[in-house]
VOFI-374643 format. One line per 5 residues: their letters; for each residue x, y, z of N, C-alpha, C. Coordinates in steps of 0.001 Angstrom, whole numbers, plus 500000, padded with zeros to 6 digits. Example, Ala and Ser with C-alpha at 12.3 -4.5 7.8 and 13.67 -1.06 7.14 Angstrom:
// VOFI-374643
as = 513190:494310:507800:512300:495500:507800:513200:496700:507800; 512850:497750:507080:513670:498940:507140:512900:500030:507870 .
This chain:
// VOFI-374643
mnkvi = 753974:313841:859425:753722:312681:860249:754539:311505:859727; 755305:310896:860599:756111:309738:860223:755245:308498:860206; 755424:307698:859185:754662:306459:859081:755473:305335:859709; 754787:304555:860519:755434:303455:861218:754621:302197:860948; 755327:301136:860665:754664:299849:860460:754940:298990:861687 .
kvykl = 753867:298484:862275:754000:297602:863428:753374:296262:863080; 753956:295211:863609:753430:293868:863391:752885:293372:864728; 751636:292902:864692:750991:292423:865909:750606:290970:865752; 750509:290300:866876:749911:288969:866880:748403:289162:866905; 747676:288163:866468:746221:288297:866350:745535:288625:867670 .
ndrtq = 746000:288100:868747:745339:288324:870032:746005:289414:870880; 746803:290255:870260:747517:291312:870979:746599:292508:871223; 746331:292824:872499:745428:293916:872859:746032:295296:872563; 747329:295403:872508:747939:296709:872241:747617:297198:870836; 747282:296275:869955:746908:296670:868600:745710:297616:868644 .
yedei = 744715:297286:869423:743512:298103:869508:743799:299455:870164; 744620:299438:871174:744984:300694:871835:745759:301599:870886; 746694:301021:870146:747468:301810:869181:746576:302362:868075; 745622:301554:867673:744710:301998:866621:743857:303170:867100; 743375:303107:868306:742589:304207:868869:743432:305472:868964 .
eywkd = 744654:305331:869407:745552:306485:869490:745821:307078:868114; 745983:306222:867133:746224:306688:865764:745064:307564:865296; 743841:307086:865477:742676:307835:865007:742445:309101:865820; 742859:309112:867057:742747:310331:867866:743706:311408:867380; 744852:310981:866887:745900:311929:866485:745694:312528:865098 .
idpee = 744859:311930:864279:744652:312419:862917:743708:313630:862945; 744009:314620:862123:743137:315797:862073:741844:315454:861317; 740769:316180:861564:739451:315861:860984:739429:315837:859454; 740176:316711:858800:740193:316728:857341:740754:315421:856783; 741793:314918:857426:742393:313668:856962:741437:312491:857202 .
klsil = 740720:312519:858315:739726:311470:858592:738643:311466:857517; 738176:312645:857144:737168:312738:856097:737703:312250:854753; 738931:312561:854486:739548:312112:853247:739638:310577:853202; 740031:309979:854296:740118:308517:854385:738725:307910:854234; 737750:308512:854882:736374:308030:854776:735873:308082:853332 .
qdlre = 736167:309161:852643:735755:309283:851248:736431:308225:850376; 737706:307968:850625:738408:306925:849882:737756:305561:850107; 737391:305277:851346:736729:304007:851654:735370:303905:850974; 734627:304998:850949:733328:305010:850263:733495:304714:848780; 734469:305359:848159:734703:305152:846734:735117:303714:846446 .
qyiyf = 735939:303140:847305:736332:301742:847126:735128:300821:847261; 734285:301077:848234:733081:300273:848425:732184:300338:847188; 731959:301538:846701:731116:301724:845517:731694:300976:844316; 732983:301050:844156:733626:300390:843020:733597:298863:843169; 734023:298343:844304:734149:296892:844470:732809:296170:844501 .
fkkqk = 731797:296814:845036:730494:296159:845142:729511:296627:844076; 730042:297324:843081:729262:297757:841918:727970:298479:842322; 728140:299501:843135:727009:300275:843644:726893:301637:842969; 727509:301790:841819:727535:303092:841158:726128:303600:840840; 725266:302721:840386:723911:303139:840027:723166:303658:841260 .
lynes = 723237:302923:842362:722585:303369:843599:723190:304676:844107; 724491:304778:843984:725178:305989:844420:724709:307201:843614; 724592:307042:842301:724142:308148:841451:722717:308559:841790; 721853:307572:842039:720471:307885:842402:720396:308639:843728; 721185:308218:844677:721156:308904:845974:721694:310325:845858 .
rkrlr = 722668:310526:844989:723184:311886:844782:722111:312791:844194; 721313:312256:843273:720226:313050:842698:719251:313475:843789; 718879:312532:844648:717954:312853:845734:718562:313879:846684; 719842:313727:846952:720504:314670:847845:720517:316072:847240; 720792:316185:845955:720777:317504:845301:719384:318116:845367 .
rfyki = 718384:317314:845132:717006:317802:845190:716670:318280:846608; 717046:317499:847576:716811:317863:848969:717531:319170:849310; 718757:319298:848830:719542:320498:849085:718879:321721:848470; 718385:321589:847250:717699:322712:846598:716458:323125:847368; 715681:322155:847802:714457:322456:848545:714779:323148:849852 .
tqll = 715776:322675:850552:716136:323302:851828:716683:324714:851614; 717363:324932:850504:717834:326281:850207:716662:327225:849982; 715639:326755:849338:714478:327598:849045:713710:327962:850314; 713740:327087:851285:713045:327359:852539:713818:328354:853315 .
């Protein structure tokens, strides 16, 4: 995929259309990868590591219980 840089004015409606087309064209694995990168940045910048670790523990516990059922 070729990367293209476009410059838009703030009130340019084509920016939104181009953005929608961009996200439509990306395969699902790449979307998930981008989402994970954004999550990691959020956790790092807003110092949410402790909450993130706690939620992972709960998720693992939930996963184990559902496996047993």
